[in-house]
C-alpha positions in Angstrom: 3.0 1.5 -84.7 5.1 -0.8 -82.5 3.6 -2.8 -79.7 2.9 -0.5 -76.8 4.8 -1.5 -73.7 4.4 -0.5 -70.1 6.7 -1.7 -67.2 4.9 -2.2 -63.9 7.2 -1.0 -61.1 4.6 -2.4 -58.6 6.2 -5.7 -59.1 9.8 -7.0 -59.0 13.0 -6.2 -57.3 13.1 -2.4 -56.3 17.0 -2.2 -56.2 17.0 -3.6 -59.7 14.4 -1.1 -60.9 16.3 1.9 -59.2 19.6 0.7 -60.8 18.3 0.2 -64.3 16.3 3.4 -64.4 19.2 5.5 -62.9 21.9 4.1 -65.2 19.8 4.3 -68.4 18.5 7.8 -67.5 22.1 9.0 -66.6 23.4 7.8 -69.9 21.2 10.4 -71.8 21.9 13.1 -69.3 25.7 12.3 -69.3 25.8 12.7 -73.1 24.3 16.1 -72.9 26.7 17.2 -70.2 29.7 15.7 -72.0 28.9 17.9 -75.0 28.6 20.9 -72.6 32.0 20.0 -71.2 33.4 19.8 -74.7 31.8 23.2 -75.4 34.0 24.6 -72.7 37.0 22.5 -73.8 36.7 23.8 -77.4 36.2 27.3 -76.2 39.2 27.1 -73.9 41.3 26.2 -77.0 40.6 29.5 -78.3 42.8 30.9 -75.6 40.3 33.5 -74.3 39.1 33.1 -70.7 36.6 35.8 -71.2 34.7 33.4 -73.4 34.7 30.7 -70.8 33.4 33.3 -68.3 30.7 34.4 -70.8 29.5 30.8 -71.2 29.4 30.5 -67.4 27.2 33.6 -67.1 25.0 32.6 -70.0 24.5 29.1 -68.6 23.5 30.6 -65.3 20.7 32.7 -67.0 19.7 29.6 -69.0 19.1 27.8 -65.8 16.1 29.9 -65.1 14.4 29.1 -68.4 15.2 25.4 -68.2 14.1 25.2 -64.6 10.5 26.1 -65.8 10.7 23.1 -68.4 12.1 20.8 -65.8 9.3 21.8 -63.4 6.6 21.1 -66.0 8.3 17.8 -66.7 8.3 16.8 -62.9 4.6 17.6 -62.8 4.0 15.5 -65.9 6.0 12.5 -64.7 4.3 12.4 -61.4 0.7 12.7 -62.8 1.4 10.2 -65.7 3.0 7.6 -63.4 0.2 7.9 -60.9 -2.4 7.5 -63.6 -0.6 4.4 -64.9 -0.3 3.0 -61.4 -4.1 3.4 -61.2 -4.4 1.7 -64.6 -5.9 4.7 -66.3 -3.8 4.9 -69.6 -6.2 7.2 -71.4 -5.9 9.9 -68.6 -2.1 9.6 -68.8 -2.1 10.2 -72.6 -4.3 13.3 -72.1 -2.0 14.6 -69.4 1.1 14.2 -71.6 -0.5 16.1 -74.4 -1.8 18.9 -72.3 1.6 19.4 -70.7 3.3 19.6 -74.1 0.8 22.4 -75.2 1.6 24.3 -72.0 5.3 23.8 -72.5 5.0 25.1 -76.1 3.3 28.4 -75.0 5.9 28.9 -72.2 8.8 28.1 -74.6 7.4 31.0 -77.0 6.5 33.6 -74.3 9.5 33.6 -72.1 12.2 34.2 -74.7 10.2 37.0 -76.0 10.1 38.6 -72.6 13.8 38.0 -71.9 15.7 38.8 -74.9 14.9 42.5 -75.1 16.3 42.8 -71.4 19.2 40.3 -71.8 22.0 42.7 -71.0 20.3 44.0 -67.9 19.5 40.4 -66.7 23.1 39.5 -67.3 24.3 42.5 -65.3 22.3 41.3 -62.4 24.5 38.2 -62.0 27.8 40.2 -62.4 28.5 40.1 -66.1 30.1 43.4 -67.5 32.0 44.6 -70.5 33.0 42.3 -73.3 32.2 39.1 -71.2 28.5 40.6 -70.9 28.4 41.2 -74.7 29.6 37.8 -75.6 27.1 36.1 -73.2 24.2 38.2 -74.8 25.1 37.1 -78.2 25.2 33.4 -77.1 21.7 33.9 -75.5 20.1 35.5 -78.5 20.8 32.4 -80.5 19.9 29.7 -78.0 17.0 31.2 -76.0 14.5 30.9 -79.0 15.2 27.1 -79.0 13.8 26.7 -75.5 10.4 25.6 -76.9 12.0 22.5 -78.4 13.5 21.5 -75.0 10.0 21.9 -73.3 8.4 19.5 -75.7 11.3 17.0 -75.7 11.3 16.9 -71.8 7.6 16.1 -71.7 8.0 13.2 -74.3 11.0 11.8 -72.5 9.5 11.9 -69.0 6.3 10.0 -70.4 8.7 7.3 -71.8 10.3 7.0 -68.3 6.7 6.8 -66.7 5.9 4.0 -69.0 9.2 2.2 -68.0 10.8 2.7 -71.3 14.2 3.3 -69.8 16.3 2.6 -73.0 14.1 4.8 -75.3 14.1 7.6 -72.9 17.8 7.9 -73.2 17.9 7.8 -77.0 16.8 11.4 -77.7 19.6 12.9 -75.5 22.1 10.5 -77.1 21.0 11.8 -80.5 21.1 15.4 -79.4 24.6 15.0 -77.9 25.9 13.3 -81.0 24.7 16.3 -83.2 26.2 18.8 -80.9 29.5 16.9 -80.6 29.9 17.0 -84.5 28.7 20.4 -85.1 30.6 22.1 -82.3 34.0 22.0 -84.0 32.5 22.7 -87.4 30.7 26.0 -86.1 33.4 27.0 -83.5 36.6 26.4 -85.5 35.9 25.7 -89.2 33.4 28.5 -89.6 35.1 30.7 -87.0 32.0 31.6 -85.0 33.5 31.0 -81.6 31.0 31.0 -78.6 28.1 31.8 -81.0 29.2 28.6 -82.9 28.7 26.6 -79.8 25.1 28.1 -79.4 24.2 27.2 -83.1 25.3 23.7 -82.5 23.3 23.5 -79.4 20.1 24.6 -81.3 20.8 21.9 -84.0 21.1 19.4 -81.0 17.8 20.4 -79.7 16.0 19.8 -82.9 17.5 16.2 -83.2 16.4 15.6 -79.5 12.9 16.8 -80.3 12.6 14.5 -83.2 13.5 11.4 -81.6 11.8 12.1 -78.4 8.3 12.5 -80.2 9.1 9.5 -82.4 9.9 7.4 -79.4 7.1 8.3 -77.2 4.4 7.8 -79.9 5.7 4.6 -81.4 6.8 2.8 -78.2 4.2 4.0 -75.7 1.5 5.8 -77.7 1.9 8.5 -75.0 0.0 11.4 -76.8 -3.5 12.0 -78.1 -4.4 14.8 -80.4 -4.8 17.8 -78.1 -8.1 19.8 -78.1 -9.0 22.9 -76.2 -11.4 21.2 -74.0 -9.1 18.4 -73.0 -6.2 20.9 -72.3 -8.7 23.0 -70.2 -9.9 19.9 -68.4 -6.5 18.9 -67.3 -4.9 22.4 -66.9 -6.2 22.9 -63.3 -4.5 19.7 -62.0 -1.3 20.4 -63.9 -1.1 23.9 -62.8 -1.9 23.0 -59.2 0.9 20.5 -59.4 3.3 22.3 -61.8 3.4 25.6 -60.0 5.3 24.2 -56.9 7.2 22.0 -59.2 8.4 24.9 -61.3 9.1 27.0 -58.1 11.3 24.2 -56.8 13.2 23.9 -60.0 13.8 27.7 -60.2 15.4 27.6 -56.7 18.4 25.9 -58.3 19.4 28.6 -60.7 18.8 31.0 -57.8 21.5 29.3 -55.9 23.7 29.2 -59.0 23.3 32.8 -59.5 24.3 33.4 -55.8 27.4 31.3 -56.5 28.3 33.2 -59.7 27.7 36.5 -58.1 30.2 35.7 -55.2 32.6 34.1 -57.6 32.6 37.2 -59.7 34.1 39.1 -56.8 37.4 37.0 -57.4 37.7 37.7 -61.1 37.4 35.8 -64.4 39.7 33.0 -63.2 37.3 32.1 -60.5 34.2 32.3 -62.8 36.0 30.3 -65.3 36.8 27.7 -62.7 33.2 27.4 -61.5 32.2 27.2 -65.4 34.4 24.1 -65.8 33.2 22.6 -62.5 29.6 23.3 -63.6 30.1 21.4 -66.7 32.3 18.5 -65.2 30.1 17.8 -62.2 26.9 16.9 -64.1 29.2 14.5 -66.4 30.8 12.6 -63.6 27.7 12.6 -61.4 25.1 12.2 -64.1 23.7 9.1 -62.3 23.0 11.3 -59.2 21.4 14.0 -61.3 19.2 11.3 -63.0 18.0 9.8 -59.6 15.1 12.1 -59.4 13.7 11.4 -62.8 14.7 7.7 -62.6 13.1 7.0 -59.1 9.9 9.2 -59.7 8.2 6.9 -61.9 8.9 3.8 -59.5 7.6 5.8 -56.6 4.6 7.2 -58.6 3.4 3.9 -59.9 3.6 2.3 -56.4 2.0 5.3 -54.7 -0.9 5.2 -57.2 -1.4 1.6 -56.6 -1.4 2.1 -52.9 1.9 0.2 -52.3 3.4 2.4 -49.5 5.7 -0.4 -48.3 7.4 -0.3 -51.7 7.6 3.4 -51.9 9.6 3.4 -48.6 11.7 0.4 -49.9 12.4 2.5 -53.0 13.7 5.5 -50.9 16.1 3.2 -49.0 17.3 1.5 -52.2 17.9 5.0 -53.7 20.2 5.9 -50.7 22.2 2.8 -50.9 22.6 3.2 -54.6 23.7 6.7 -54.2 26.3 6.1 -51.5 28.1 3.3 -53.5 28.1 5.5 -56.6 29.4 8.6 -55.0 32.3 6.8 -53.2 33.4 5.2 -56.4 33.2 8.3 -58.5 35.0 10.5 -55.7 37.9 8.1 -55.7 38.3 8.3 -59.6 38.1 12.0 -59.5 40.8 12.4 -56.9 43.1 10.0 -58.7 42.6 11.9 -62.0 42.6 15.5 -60.6 45.9 16.5 -62.3 45.2 15.3 -65.9 41.6 16.7 -65.6 43.0 20.2 -64.8 45.7 19.9 -67.5 43.1 19.0 -70.0 41.4 22.3 -69.6 44.6 24.1 -69.4 43.6 25.3 -65.9 46.1 27.6 -64.1 46.1 29.8 -61.1 42.9 29.9 -59.2 41.0 28.0 -61.8 43.1 25.1 -61.1 43.0 25.5 -57.3 39.2 25.4 -57.6 39.3 22.2 -59.8 41.4 20.4 -57.3 39.2 21.3 -54.5 36.2 20.0 -56.4 38.1 16.8 -57.4 38.9 16.4 -53.7 36.8 16.5 -50.6 34.1 18.7 -51.9 33.0 15.9 -54.4 31.0 14.6 -51.3 28.4 17.3 -52.2 27.0 14.9 -54.9 25.8 12.6 -51.9 24.0 15.5 -50.3 22.5 16.7 -53.6 21.3 13.2 -54.4 19.6 12.8 -51.1 17.7 16.0 -51.8 16.8 14.8 -55.4 15.6 11.5 -54.0 13.5 13.3 -51.3 12.1 15.6 -54.0 11.1 12.5 -56.1 9.3 11.2 -53.0 7.5 14.6 -52.3 6.6 15.1 -55.9 5.2 11.7 -56.7 3.3 11.3 -53.3 1.2 14.5 -54.1 3.3 16.9 -52.0 5.3 19.1 -54.4 4.9 21.9 -52.0 7.4 20.2 -49.7 10.1 20.3 -52.4 9.3 23.9 -53.1 9.9 24.8 -49.5 12.9 22.8 -49.1 14.6 23.7 -52.3 14.0 27.4 -51.8 15.4 27.0 -48.3 18.4 25.2 -49.6 19.0 27.9 -52.3 18.6 30.9 -49.9 19.2 30.3 -46.2 21.0 27.1 -47.0 23.3 28.9 -49.5 23.7 32.7 -48.9 25.0 32.7 -45.3 27.3 29.8 -45.8 28.7 31.1 -49.0 29.1 34.5 -47.6 31.0 33.4 -44.4 33.0 30.9 -46.6 34.1 33.6 -49.0 35.2 35.9 -46.1 37.2 33.1 -44.5 38.7 31.3 -47.5 38.0 33.5 -50.6 36.9 31.7 -53.8 37.5 28.3 -52.2 35.2 29.3 -49.4 32.4 29.9 -51.9 32.4 26.2 -52.8 33.0 25.1 -49.1 30.1 27.0 -47.9 27.8 25.7 -50.6 28.6 22.1 -49.6 28.0 22.7 -45.9 24.7 24.2 -46.7 23.9 21.2 -48.8 24.7 18.8 -46.0 22.3 20.6 -43.7 19.5 20.6 -46.0 20.0 16.8 -47.1 19.6 15.9 -43.5 16.4 18.0 -43.2 14.9 16.4 -46.5 15.8 12.9 -45.3 14.0 13.4 -42.0 10.9 14.8 -43.6 10.7 12.1 -46.2 10.8 9.4 -43.4 8.2 11.3 -41.4 5.9 11.6 -44.5 6.2 7.9 -45.7 5.7 6.6 -42.1 2.5 8.8 -41.7 1.2 7.6 -45.1 1.9 3.9 -44.1 0.1 4.4 -40.8 -3.0 6.0 -42.5 -2.8 4.0 -45.7 -5.0 6.5 -47.5 -2.9 7.7 -50.5 -4.4 10.2 -52.8 -3.5 10.9 -56.5 -0.9 13.7 -56.9 -3.2 15.9 -58.9 -5.4 16.3 -55.8 -2.6 18.5 -54.5 -1.4 18.7 -51.0 -3.4 19.8 -47.9 -2.3 23.1 -46.1 -2.2 21.4 -42.7 0.5 19.1 -43.8 2.5 21.8 -45.2 2.4 23.7 -41.9 3.5 20.5 -40.2 6.4 20.4 -42.6 7.6 23.9 -42.0 7.3 23.4 -38.3 9.6 20.4 -38.7 12.1 22.4 -40.6 12.1 25.1 -38.0 12.6 22.6 -35.2 15.5 21.0 -37.0 17.2 24.4 -37.5 
């Protein structure tokens, strides 16, 4: 076994930690989404817009399953980082193994429940006819591979908690490479079309799993052999923390389902446009999407060590980093909007929506990034309930009325405009509550480990703050 390493985020320049963790985390995330983008590109070459729409519907439904794994990984990351900050490596290893066991169980049970009802679930988000049938065939292939993703996410988040930024991105890079090679083989050479893209994704998840387990065991010795007493011992803490974390993650696919439902009213071109944007945005704004997972270990270690001054400084460093990155990326998108639309053969409404995203609406990435940064703060300071309340607020009252009004006023474009306006409102709310929480913790200087949960009184204070802002 290689020498076990652990980076101490309680020391050194925080802007450097934020930058290194964000960029290295984003490379792995970008690789995954680049391949998703090529999925849509390859499918578009088949000349059937119904396939692109089917991919959009399937992705929306997959978000719900992925959200559960993401929620578990959020819980794992916060608990592991806090244990490491308190210099309790054995506890960190036990938590990692326990979360992996729980992720395995969930990854087996949920597909068994969803697949027999897959057509009905697709109909709930607007899929009908041939598009519904194609999306269902895609999901029958890819849903059973959910279990691989859950274990991989646990291993990768452990690597990040130990500060192994480079190794945390390797599993995603390996999976992306396998997917990129297999996509044209299965889609074109074997003539499997959309189902071929699903098979390629399953192969990629297996490659990701292999490298994630190899890296986390050899570099950080992150796992111990799981036993029933050990899993039972930590399940209470994991569940208390994971339930709100899972709930906050499920909120995002609810928002996506709302967007898809409203876009479906304007036809396949509108849904296809959103499907392309849904693949393009995570690629160009991968650093923003990586911010929550990248900053979490930094906040978690410092919070576990009682360094609230560095927790607050990490938040400010994250905002600065976010602003610089979004401005630079928005400029590039605007300049390249025409070749981007041409590359996907976008015409009509699909092209109009792409132009809108590559223009003023790209600013949504800053609002989303602020919410991600606040979520990392809440989760790693032992208040995942804050994230749950705010994410669900963002995905419901911060989405539905804005999207509804926008669609009535501006049609399909208004759906996207409404989503951006709602995001701006909740980004401001999240930032305010984050500052209040950090200032309160600094004043009291009595941090508690995340596994202790959050007190109901604090949650009521937070809800009142939201109401006062609204």
